[in-house]
C-alpha positions as CSV (number, residue, x, y, z in Angstrom):
1,X,5.2,-24.4,32.7
2,X,3.4,-22.6,35.6
3,X,1.1,-25.6,36.0
4,X,3.9,-28.1,36.1
5,X,5.8,-26.0,38.7
6,X,2.8,-25.9,41.0
7,X,2.3,-29.7,40.7
8,X,6.0,-30.3,41.6
9,X,5.6,-27.9,44.6
10,X,2.5,-29.7,45.7
11,X,4.1,-33.2,45.5
12,X,7.1,-31.9,47.3
13,X,5.0,-30.4,50.2
14,X,3.2,-33.7,50.7
15,X,6.5,-35.5,50.8
16,X,7.9,-33.3,53.5
17,X,4.6,-33.4,55.4
18,X,4.7,-37.2,55.5
19,X,8.3,-37.1,56.8
20,X,7.2,-34.8,59.6
21,X,4.2,-36.8,60.5
22,X,6.1,-40.1,60.6
23,X,8.9,-38.7,62.6
24,X,6.6,-36.9,65.0
25,X,9.1,-34.1,65.3
26,X,8.6,-30.3,65.4
27,X,10.3,-27.5,63.6
28,X,13.6,-26.4,65.2
29,X,15.2,-23.0,64.7
30,X,18.8,-22.4,63.5
31,X,20.4,-25.6,64.8
32,X,19.5,-29.3,65.1
33,X,22.2,-31.6,66.3
34,X,25.2,-30.7,64.3
35,X,23.4,-28.8,61.4
36,X,23.3,-25.0,61.4
37,X,21.0,-23.0,59.0
38,X,21.4,-19.3,58.3
39,X,19.2,-17.0,56.2
40,X,21.2,-14.5,54.1
41,X,19.9,-11.2,52.7
42,X,18.1,-11.4,49.3
43,X,19.7,-9.6,46.4
44,X,19.2,-8.7,42.7
45,X,15.6,-7.7,43.5
46,X,13.4,-6.6,40.6
47,X,9.7,-6.0,40.2
48,X,9.0,-9.7,39.8
49,X,12.1,-11.7,40.9
50,X,14.8,-11.9,43.6
51,X,17.9,-14.0,44.3
52,X,17.3,-15.8,47.6
53,X,20.3,-17.1,49.6
54,X,21.1,-19.2,52.6
55,X,23.9,-21.1,54.3
56,X,24.1,-24.6,55.9
57,X,27.0,-25.9,57.9
58,X,27.7,-29.0,60.1
59,X,26.9,-32.6,59.5
60,X,24.7,-33.0,56.4
61,X,24.7,-36.8,56.1
62,X,21.0,-37.0,57.0
63,X,20.0,-33.9,55.0
64,X,17.4,-34.5,52.3
65,X,17.2,-31.0,50.8
66,X,17.8,-27.3,51.6
67,X,16.3,-24.1,50.2
68,X,14.4,-20.9,51.0
69,X,10.7,-20.6,51.8
70,X,8.7,-17.3,51.6
71,X,5.3,-15.7,52.1
72,X,3.6,-12.4,52.6
73,X,2.6,-12.8,56.3
74,X,5.7,-13.8,58.2
75,X,7.3,-17.0,59.6
76,X,7.3,-18.8,56.3
77,X,7.5,-22.6,56.3
78,X,8.0,-25.2,53.7
79,X,4.2,-25.4,53.5
80,X,4.4,-22.0,51.8
81,X,6.1,-21.1,48.5
82,X,9.7,-22.2,48.4
83,X,12.7,-22.9,46.2
84,X,15.2,-25.6,46.9
85,X,18.6,-26.9,45.9
86,X,20.5,-30.1,46.5
87,X,21.8,-30.9,49.9
88,X,25.3,-29.7,50.9
89,X,27.2,-27.3,53.1
90,X,28.1,-23.6,52.6
91,X,26.2,-20.9,50.9
92,X,23.6,-21.5,48.3
93,X,21.3,-19.3,46.2
94,X,18.4,-19.6,43.8
95,X,16.3,-17.1,41.9
96,X,12.6,-16.9,42.5
97,X,10.3,-15.5,39.8
98,X,6.6,-14.4,39.4
99,X,6.7,-12.1,42.4
100,X,4.3,-9.2,42.9
101,X,5.7,-5.7,42.5
102,X,6.1,-3.4,45.5
103,X,5.3,-6.1,48.1
104,X,7.2,-7.2,51.3
105,X,8.2,-10.9,51.2
106,X,9.3,-12.8,54.4
107,X,12.0,-15.4,53.9
108,X,13.7,-18.2,55.9
109,X,16.3,-20.6,54.8
110,X,15.6,-24.3,55.6
111,X,17.2,-27.7,55.7
112,X,15.0,-30.9,55.5
113,X,16.6,-33.6,57.6
114,X,15.5,-37.2,58.0
115,X,13.6,-36.5,61.2
116,X,13.1,-32.8,61.2
117,X,13.2,-29.4,59.3
118,X,15.6,-26.8,60.5
119,X,15.0,-23.1,59.7
120,X,17.2,-20.1,59.7
121,X,16.2,-16.7,61.1
122,X,13.5,-14.7,59.3
123,X,14.4,-11.9,57.0
124,X,12.4,-9.8,54.5
125,X,12.8,-7.8,51.3
126,X,10.5,-5.5,49.1
127,X,10.1,-6.0,45.4
128,X,10.7,-3.0,43.2
129,X,7.8,-0.8,42.1
130,X,7.0,-0.7,38.4
131,X,7.4,2.8,37.0
132,X,5.4,4.2,34.1
133,X,7.1,6.7,31.8
134,X,7.6,10.3,33.0
135,X,7.2,13.2,30.7
136,X,7.2,17.0,30.5
137,X,5.0,19.3,28.4
138,X,5.8,22.8,27.2
139,X,3.1,25.5,27.0
140,X,1.3,25.5,23.6
141,X,2.6,27.8,20.9
142,X,1.4,29.1,17.5
143,X,-2.2,28.9,18.8
144,X,-4.8,29.8,16.2
145,X,-8.6,29.5,16.1
146,X,-8.3,25.9,15.0
147,X,-4.9,24.6,15.8
148,X,-1.9,24.7,18.3
149,X,1.7,23.5,18.3
150,X,2.6,21.1,21.2
151,X,6.0,19.9,22.3
152,X,6.7,17.2,24.9
153,X,9.6,15.1,26.2
154,X,9.9,11.6,27.6
155,X,12.4,12.1,30.5
156,X,12.3,8.5,31.6
157,X,11.0,5.3,30.1
158,X,10.5,3.7,33.5
159,X,12.8,0.9,32.4
160,X,10.5,-0.4,29.8
161,X,10.2,-0.1,26.0
162,X,7.9,2.8,24.9
163,X,5.0,1.4,22.9
164,X,3.4,4.8,22.0
165,X,3.8,8.4,22.7
166,X,1.8,11.5,21.8
167,X,-0.6,14.2,23.1
168,X,-4.1,13.9,24.4
169,X,-6.5,16.8,24.9
170,X,-10.0,17.7,26.0
171,X,-12.2,20.6,27.0
172,X,-12.3,19.0,30.5
173,X,-9.3,18.9,32.9
174,X,-6.9,15.9,33.1
175,X,-7.4,14.4,29.6
176,X,-6.4,10.8,29.0
177,X,-5.8,8.6,25.9
178,X,-9.5,7.9,25.9
179,X,-10.1,11.5,24.8
180,X,-8.8,13.1,21.6
181,X,-5.2,12.1,21.0
182,X,-2.5,12.1,18.4
183,X,0.1,9.2,18.4
184,X,3.7,10.2,17.4
185,X,6.0,7.2,17.4
186,X,7.9,5.3,20.1
187,X,11.2,7.1,20.5
188,X,12.5,8.7,23.7
189,X,13.3,12.4,24.0
190,X,11.6,15.5,22.6
191,X,8.7,15.3,20.2
192,X,6.2,17.8,18.8
193,X,3.2,18.2,16.5
194,X,0.5,20.5,15.3
195,X,-3.0,19.7,16.7
196,X,-5.7,20.5,14.1
197,X,-9.5,20.7,13.8
198,X,-9.9,22.5,17.2
199,X,-12.9,24.7,17.9
200,X,-12.7,28.5,17.8
201,X,-12.5,30.4,21.1
202,X,-12.4,27.3,23.2
203,X,-10.3,26.4,26.2
204,X,-8.4,23.1,25.9
205,X,-6.5,21.0,28.4
206,X,-3.6,18.9,27.2
207,X,-1.1,16.3,28.5
208,X,1.8,14.5,26.9
209,X,1.6,10.8,27.3
210,X,3.7,7.6,26.8
211,X,2.6,4.0,27.0
212,X,4.8,1.0,28.1
213,X,4.0,-2.6,29.2
214,X,3.6,-1.2,32.7
215,X,1.0,1.4,31.9
216,X,0.5,5.0,30.7
217,X,2.5,7.9,32.0
218,X,1.3,11.5,31.7
219,X,2.9,14.9,32.0
220,X,1.6,17.7,34.1
221,X,-1.4,19.4,32.5
222,X,-1.2,22.5,30.3
223,X,-4.1,24.6,28.9
224,X,-4.6,27.1,26.1
225,X,-7.6,28.9,24.5
226,X,-8.0,29.0,20.7
227,X,-8.3,32.4,19.2
228,X,-11.6,34.1,18.5
229,X,-10.8,34.7,14.9
230,X,-12.3,33.2,11.7
231,X,-10.3,31.5,9.1
232,X,-9.8,33.1,5.7
233,X,-12.7,32.7,3.3
234,X,-11.8,31.5,-0.2
235,X,-13.9,31.2,-3.4
236,X,-14.3,28.0,-5.4
237,X,-11.3,26.9,-7.6
238,X,-11.6,27.4,-11.3
239,X,-9.7,25.2,-13.8
240,X,-8.1,26.0,-17.2
241,X,-5.7,24.4,-19.6
242,X,-6.7,20.9,-18.6
243,X,-4.5,18.3,-20.2
244,X,-3.2,14.8,-19.9
245,X,-0.4,15.7,-17.5
246,X,-1.6,18.9,-15.7
247,X,-3.8,21.9,-15.4
248,X,-4.0,25.5,-14.2
249,X,-6.0,26.5,-11.1
250,X,-7.1,29.9,-9.7
251,X,-9.1,31.1,-6.7
252,X,-9.8,34.3,-4.8
253,X,-9.5,35.1,-1.1
254,X,-12.8,36.8,-0.5
255,X,-12.2,37.6,3.2
256,X,-8.7,37.3,4.8
257,X,-10.0,37.7,8.3
258,X,-6.6,38.9,9.4
259,X,-3.2,39.0,7.8
260,X,-2.5,36.2,5.3
261,X,0.8,34.5,6.1
262,X,0.7,31.8,3.5
263,X,-1.5,30.7,0.6
264,X,-1.6,28.1,-2.2
265,X,-3.2,25.0,-3.3
266,X,-3.2,21.3,-2.0
267,X,-3.9,18.3,-4.1
268,X,-4.7,14.6,-3.4
269,X,-6.4,11.5,-4.8
270,X,-8.9,11.7,-1.9
271,X,-11.5,14.3,-1.3
272,X,-10.8,17.4,0.9
273,X,-7.0,17.6,0.7
274,X,-5.2,19.6,3.4
275,X,-1.8,21.4,3.6
276,X,-0.4,18.0,4.5
277,X,-1.1,16.8,0.9
278,X,1.5,18.2,-1.5
279,X,0.8,21.9,-1.0
280,X,1.9,24.3,-3.7
281,X,2.7,27.7,-2.1
282,X,1.9,30.8,-4.1
283,X,3.6,34.2,-3.8
284,X,2.2,37.5,-5.0
285,X,-1.3,38.9,-5.0
286,X,-2.9,36.4,-7.3
287,X,-3.9,33.0,-6.0
288,X,-3.1,30.8,-9.0
289,X,-0.9,27.8,-9.8
290,X,0.0,25.2,-12.4
291,X,0.1,21.5,-11.6
292,X,2.4,19.4,-13.9
293,X,3.7,15.8,-14.1
294,X,0.3,14.3,-13.3
295,X,-1.0,11.0,-14.7
296,X,-3.5,11.0,-17.6
297,X,-7.1,10.1,-17.0
298,X,-6.7,10.3,-13.2
299,X,-9.0,11.9,-10.6
300,X,-7.4,14.7,-8.5
301,X,-9.1,16.7,-5.7
302,X,-7.8,20.3,-5.3
303,X,-8.5,23.0,-2.7
304,X,-7.1,26.5,-2.4
305,X,-5.9,27.4,1.1
306,X,-4.8,30.5,3.0
307,X,-3.3,30.9,6.5
308,X,-4.0,33.8,8.9
309,X,-4.1,34.3,12.7
310,X,-7.4,32.6,12.7
311,X,-6.0,29.4,11.2
312,X,-6.0,27.8,7.8
313,X,-9.0,28.3,5.6
314,X,-9.9,26.2,2.5
315,X,-12.0,26.5,-0.6
316,X,-14.5,23.9,-1.4
317,X,-12.9,20.7,-2.8
318,X,-13.1,20.3,-6.6
319,X,-12.6,17.1,-8.6
320,X,-10.4,17.5,-11.7
321,X,-9.9,14.6,-14.1
322,X,-6.9,14.8,-16.4
323,X,-7.5,14.1,-20.0
324,X,-6.3,11.0,-21.8
325,X,-4.9,10.2,-25.2
326,X,-7.5,11.3,-27.8
327,X,-7.4,10.2,-31.4
328,X,-11.0,11.0,-32.4
329,X,-12.3,8.0,-30.5
330,X,-15.2,6.1,-32.0
331,X,-17.8,4.5,-29.7
332,X,-18.9,0.9,-30.5
333,X,-22.3,0.5,-28.7
334,X,-23.2,-3.0,-27.7
335,X,-25.6,-4.9,-25.5
336,X,-23.6,-7.1,-23.1
337,X,-26.5,-9.5,-22.9
338,X,-26.5,-10.2,-26.6
339,X,-23.7,-12.3,-28.2
340,X,-21.5,-11.0,-31.0
341,X,-20.2,-13.8,-33.1
342,X,-16.5,-13.9,-33.7
343,X,-14.8,-16.0,-36.4
344,X,-15.9,-17.4,-39.8
345,X,-19.5,-16.4,-40.4
346,X,-20.2,-16.7,-44.1
347,X,-18.7,-17.1,-47.6
348,X,-17.7,-13.4,-47.3
349,X,-15.0,-14.7,-45.0
350,X,-13.6,-17.3,-47.5
351,X,-11.2,-19.0,-47.6
352,X,-11.9,-20.7,-44.3
353,X,-9.1,-21.5,-41.9
354,X,-9.6,-23.7,-38.8
355,X,-8.2,-21.1,-36.4
356,X,-11.4,-19.1,-37.2
357,X,-13.5,-21.8,-35.6
358,X,-14.2,-22.9,-32.1
359,X,-11.5,-25.5,-31.0
360,X,-10.1,-25.3,-34.6
361,X,-13.1,-27.3,-35.8
362,X,-13.6,-27.9,-39.5
363,X,-17.3,-27.3,-38.8
364,X,-16.9,-23.5,-39.0
365,X,-18.3,-22.8,-35.6
366,X,-18.1,-19.1,-34.5
367,X,-17.4,-18.0,-30.9
368,X,-20.0,-16.1,-29.0
369,X,-18.6,-12.9,-27.4
370,X,-20.5,-10.9,-24.8
371,X,-19.1,-7.4,-25.0
372,X,-19.8,-4.1,-23.2
373,X,-19.7,-0.9,-25.2
374,X,-16.2,0.5,-25.8
375,X,-14.3,3.1,-27.8
376,X,-11.6,2.6,-30.5
377,X,-9.1,5.1,-31.8
378,X,-10.1,6.4,-35.3
379,X,-6.5,6.0,-36.4
380,X,-3.6,3.8,-35.6
381,X,-1.2,5.4,-33.0
382,X,1.3,7.6,-34.8
383,X,5.0,8.3,-34.3
384,X,4.3,11.8,-33.1
385,X,1.8,10.5,-30.5
386,X,4.2,7.8,-29.3
387,X,6.9,10.5,-28.9
388,X,4.6,12.5,-26.6
389,X,4.0,9.4,-24.6
390,X,7.7,8.7,-24.3
391,X,8.4,12.2,-23.0
392,X,5.7,11.7,-20.3
393,X,6.6,8.1,-19.5
394,X,10.3,8.8,-19.6
395,X,11.5,5.2,-19.8
396,X,12.3,2.8,-22.7
397,X,11.3,-0.2,-20.5
398,X,8.1,-0.9,-18.6
399,X,8.4,0.9,-15.2
400,X,5.9,-1.0,-13.0
401,X,3.4,-3.8,-12.8
402,X,3.6,-7.3,-14.1
403,X,5.8,-6.6,-17.0
404,X,8.3,-4.2,-15.3
405,X,11.7,-4.1,-17.1
406,X,10.3,-5.3,-20.5
407,X,11.7,-3.5,-23.5
408,X,9.0,-1.3,-25.2
409,X,10.4,-0.9,-28.7
410,X,13.1,-2.0,-31.1
411,X,15.5,-0.2,-33.5
412,X,12.7,-0.3,-36.1
413,X,10.8,2.3,-34.1
414,X,10.9,5.8,-35.7
415,X,10.8,7.6,-32.3
416,X,14.2,8.5,-31.0
417,X,15.8,10.5,-28.2
418,X,17.2,13.8,-29.5
419,X,20.5,14.4,-27.8
420,X,20.4,18.2,-28.2
421,X,17.1,18.6,-26.4
422,X,17.0,15.3,-24.5
423,X,13.5,14.9,-25.7
424,X,11.9,12.0,-27.6
425,X,10.9,13.0,-31.1
426,X,9.5,11.4,-34.3
427,X,12.1,11.1,-37.1
428,X,11.5,13.9,-39.6
429,X,8.9,12.9,-42.2
430,X,7.5,10.1,-40.1
431,X,5.3,12.1,-37.7
432,X,2.0,11.0,-39.2
433,X,3.0,7.4,-40.0
434,X,1.7,4.7,-37.7
435,X,4.3,3.9,-35.0
436,X,6.1,0.6,-35.7
437,X,8.8,-1.4,-33.9
438,X,6.8,-1.4,-30.7
439,X,6.7,-4.6,-28.7
440,X,3.5,-5.9,-27.2
441,X,4.8,-4.5,-23.9
442,X,5.3,-1.0,-25.3
443,X,1.9,-1.0,-26.8
444,X,0.3,-2.2,-23.6
445,X,2.2,0.4,-21.5
446,X,1.0,3.2,-23.9
447,X,-2.6,2.2,-23.6
448,X,-2.7,1.6,-19.8
449,X,-0.7,4.8,-19.2
450,X,-3.6,6.8,-20.8
451,X,-6.3,4.8,-19.1
452,X,-7.1,2.5,-22.0
453,X,-6.2,-1.0,-23.1
454,X,-5.2,-3.2,-26.1
455,X,-8.4,-4.8,-27.4
456,X,-9.3,-8.5,-27.2
457,X,-9.6,-10.2,-30.6
458,X,-13.4,-10.1,-30.1
459,X,-13.3,-6.3,-29.6
460,X,-11.0,-5.8,-32.5
461,X,-13.0,-7.9,-34.9
462,X,-16.3,-6.3,-34.0
463,X,-14.8,-2.9,-34.6
464,X,-13.2,-4.1,-37.9
465,X,-16.6,-5.4,-39.1
466,X,-18.1,-1.9,-38.3
467,X,-20.4,-3.6,-35.8
468,X,-22.5,-4.4,-38.9
469,X,-23.4,-8.1,-39.2
470,X,-26.0,-7.5,-41.9
471,X,-24.0,-5.9,-44.6
472,X,-20.7,-7.7,-43.9
473,X,-17.6,-7.1,-46.1
474,X,-14.5,-9.2,-46.5
475,X,-12.2,-6.3,-45.5
476,X,-12.9,-3.6,-43.0
477,X,-15.3,-1.3,-44.8
478,X,-15.2,-2.8,-48.4
479,X,-15.0,-5.9,-50.5
480,X,-12.4,-4.1,-52.6
481,X,-9.0,-4.3,-50.9
482,X,-7.4,-1.2,-52.4
483,X,-10.3,1.0,-51.3
484,X,-9.6,0.5,-47.6
485,X,-6.2,-1.1,-47.1
486,X,-2.5,-0.1,-47.6
487,X,-1.2,-3.4,-48.8
488,X,1.6,-5.2,-50.7
489,X,-0.6,-7.3,-53.0
490,X,0.8,-7.3,-56.5
491,X,1.0,-5.1,-58.5
492,X,1.1,-2.8,-55.5
493,X,4.5,-2.3,-53.9
494,X,3.9,-2.3,-50.2
495,X,5.0,0.8,-48.3
496,X,3.8,2.2,-45.0
497,X,1.5,5.2,-45.4
498,X,0.2,8.1,-43.3
499,X,-2.8,7.1,-41.2
500,X,-6.2,7.7,-42.7
501,X,-5.3,7.8,-46.4
502,X,-7.8,5.1,-47.4
503,X,-11.5,4.9,-46.9
504,X,-12.9,4.3,-43.4
505,X,-15.2,1.4,-42.4
506,X,-18.9,1.7,-41.4
507,X,-17.9,3.2,-38.0
508,X,-15.4,5.7,-39.4
509,X,-12.3,3.7,-38.4
510,X,-9.4,3.9,-40.7
511,X,-6.7,1.2,-41.5
512,X,-8.4,-1.6,-39.7
513,X,-7.3,-3.6,-42.7
514,X,-3.7,-2.9,-43.8
515,X,-1.1,-0.3,-43.3
516,X,0.3,-1.9,-40.1
517,X,-0.8,-5.1,-38.2
518,X,-2.2,-4.3,-34.8
519,X,-1.4,-5.9,-31.4
520,X,-4.3,-7.4,-29.4
521,X,-4.3,-8.0,-25.7
522,X,-4.5,-11.8,-25.3
523,X,-2.2,-14.6,-25.9
524,X,-2.8,-16.4,-29.2
525,X,-4.9,-19.4,-28.7
526,X,-8.0,-21.4,-29.9
527,X,-11.5,-19.9,-29.8
528,X,-13.8,-21.3,-27.1
529,X,-17.6,-21.6,-27.5
530,X,-18.1,-18.5,-25.3
531,X,-15.3,-16.2,-26.1
532,X,-12.6,-15.7,-23.5
533,X,-9.0,-14.6,-23.6
534,X,-6.3,-17.2,-23.8
535,X,-4.2,-17.0,-20.6
536,X,-0.9,-18.4,-22.0
537,X,1.0,-19.5,-25.1
538,X,4.0,-21.9,-25.0
539,X,5.9,-19.8,-27.6
540,X,5.1,-16.3,-26.1
541,X,2.8,-15.4,-29.0
542,X,0.4,-12.6,-28.7
543,X,-2.6,-12.1,-31.1
544,X,-2.1,-9.8,-34.1
545,X,-4.9,-8.5,-36.4
546,X,-5.4,-6.5,-39.6
547,X,-2.5,-7.4,-41.9
548,X,0.1,-4.9,-43.0
549,X,1.6,-3.1,-46.0
550,X,4.2,-5.9,-46.2
551,X,1.6,-8.7,-46.7
552,X,1.2,-9.9,-50.3
553,X,-1.9,-12.2,-49.9
554,X,-5.4,-10.8,-49.9
555,X,-6.5,-13.2,-47.2
556,X,-4.2,-11.5,-44.7
557,X,-6.5,-8.4,-44.7
558,X,-9.8,-10.0,-44.0
559,X,-11.7,-9.0,-40.9
560,X,-11.7,-12.6,-39.8
561,X,-8.0,-13.3,-40.4
562,X,-5.9,-14.2,-37.4
563,X,-2.1,-14.1,-36.9
564,X,0.3,-13.8,-34.0
565,X,3.8,-12.5,-33.1
566,X,6.2,-13.0,-30.3
567,X,5.5,-10.4,-27.6
568,X,9.1,-9.2,-27.4
569,X,9.4,-8.6,-31.2
570,X,9.2,-5.0,-32.4
571,X,8.8,-5.4,-36.2
572,X,8.7,-2.7,-38.9
573,X,5.2,-3.7,-39.9
574,X,3.5,-4.0,-36.5
575,X,1.8,-1.1,-34.6
576,X,-1.3,-0.8,-32.5
577,X,-4.5,1.1,-31.9
578,X,-5.8,2.7,-28.6
579,X,-9.0,1.3,-27.1
580,X,-10.8,2.5,-23.9
581,X,-14.1,2.0,-22.1
582,X,-17.2,3.8,-23.3
583,X,-17.7,5.6,-19.9
C-alpha cells in the first residue's frame, strides 16, 4: 500500500508540473482572480498522524484539485508531500499518516487551477512525542545473603500496551534488561517478586522495567547489599517406608547459621527442587516428613531446606523411586536379536488351528518374534490386589489417556466399594482369587498405573512355554492338564480357585493354563511372518490367552491356543496378569 501511495503521489506531481510548465505561470499566494485559499490549524495530532485542514472560496469553475502540502523545512509546495480532496468551496480536511514523532511540520493549503496553483498562508504543528512506560521502585526488603524482595509499580503505560514488566539487576549501576532480569507479566499497577540466587555480601543495583511497542521504561535506581551470613547447612536426606504411593524422609540441620524461621522438604520430578516446588513445612525440632498420594514406579527428587537470616539452605538432592506392584515377578531373559517362534511348532501343539499360523495358512507357519527381556507376575492379579489399586486410582473409569472414560469392570467383579469405610475391598472369601469381571480397559489401567503393561501374545506365549523350546509341553508346565490347570473338563466341575494351587511351569509361573483367561494387549488379528501387534479389529476384539475354569475342552488350555473377547466385556472367567520391563 505504501508503494502504491508513492506512485500515485509521483504521477500526480508530474501532472501538476506539466500544467505549470505549459501555462508558464508562477505560484500566487492567497488569491488568484476570484479564488481565495486559506490554511487552517491542524488538529487531532498524534505521534504519527494529523488532521490537515484548509478552506477555498470564490469561483472554482477552473479548479482542478485542492488539498494541503507539507514538509519539514518550510514553504511547502505541491512538489513536496501532500494530501488532496476533490475541488469545491468551503472548508475541507483530510488525515495524513506515517508522520515522524516529535517533529515540526510546515503546511500550506493549495488549490490547483487550470493555469496556476494558489497557496494559503504557512502554518506549522508538532507531532506528539512517544512516551515509554513510567515506573517507581520501592527499596528492597527481606534481604538475605542470597535473596531480596522487590516491589515496583507501573504508573503510566505511555499510551501503549505493556508487553512485559519485571526487575533487572546488576553489580554495576544502571542495570538494563540485558543484565539479570525477572519478567512478571503484562499488567499495570503494583507487582513484586523475590529475587533469588544472589551472591553473599554483594552490593546490587536494581530497576523496575516495562516494555511497550515504543521502548523500555525504567524506574529510578535502588541498591541493596546482601547479608554476610551463610545459609543453614543440612545433612543428606534418608528414606524409609518406601512404598508405591509414598515414603518417609528425614534430615538434620547440622549448622543453622542463625535463627531458623522455616524448615521442611521440597519435591519435584526434576533434580534440585526448591521451595517453589511443593514444599512440605515441618514444625518441631525434628526435620522429618511423610509424602503420600504419589504415583507408583515414578522418580522423585527430594531436598530438605531451612530458612534463616542468611537465606535458604538445601540438602543435597536425592532421587527416590516409588515401588510398583510386586507379585513375585519372574524374569524372562531373551536375546532381542534372536527370534522366538510363536504359534504351532510341533505335534505337541495338536490339534492344529489356522489362527496359529502366519496369515491363517494351512501350512503351519510360525511367526518370528524378536523380544527383549521382560518380567511376568508369578500369579494372576488377585481381588485383594485390585482393591488396593482401586483405592489408589480412585475411579471406576479410566481417568486419562487414549481410553479416558472407559468402564474398568463389570458387576462380575468381586471388588466393591464399602459404604461404611468408603474404601474398595475384596468381597469376603475372594481375597486370594484371581480378579474377574475386569474389562480390557481396567486391566490395562492397572498395569500402566504400576509402570507395567499387558503382554503381547508373543510375550504371553513365550512365558507360558517357560521359555523352553526344547522340552515343550502341551499345557504350561505339563502334558497333564490337571497338574497345572484349574479347568472344567469332565469329570471336573469347573470353579475358580485361589491363585497358585496347581503346579508352576518351568519359570515358576502359576495358572498360565486355566483358572482364568488372561487379557493380552493387542487387538485380535492374524499372525504376520515377523510378529507385530494388530492395530485394529472390526468387532472390538482383544486377544485372550490361557483358557479358564469354565472351559470344557482340553484344547482351550494349550500354550498355543488363541481366543478373543470384546474389550468392553468384563466376564466372570476373565482376568489378567501383570507384566513389566526387565530393567
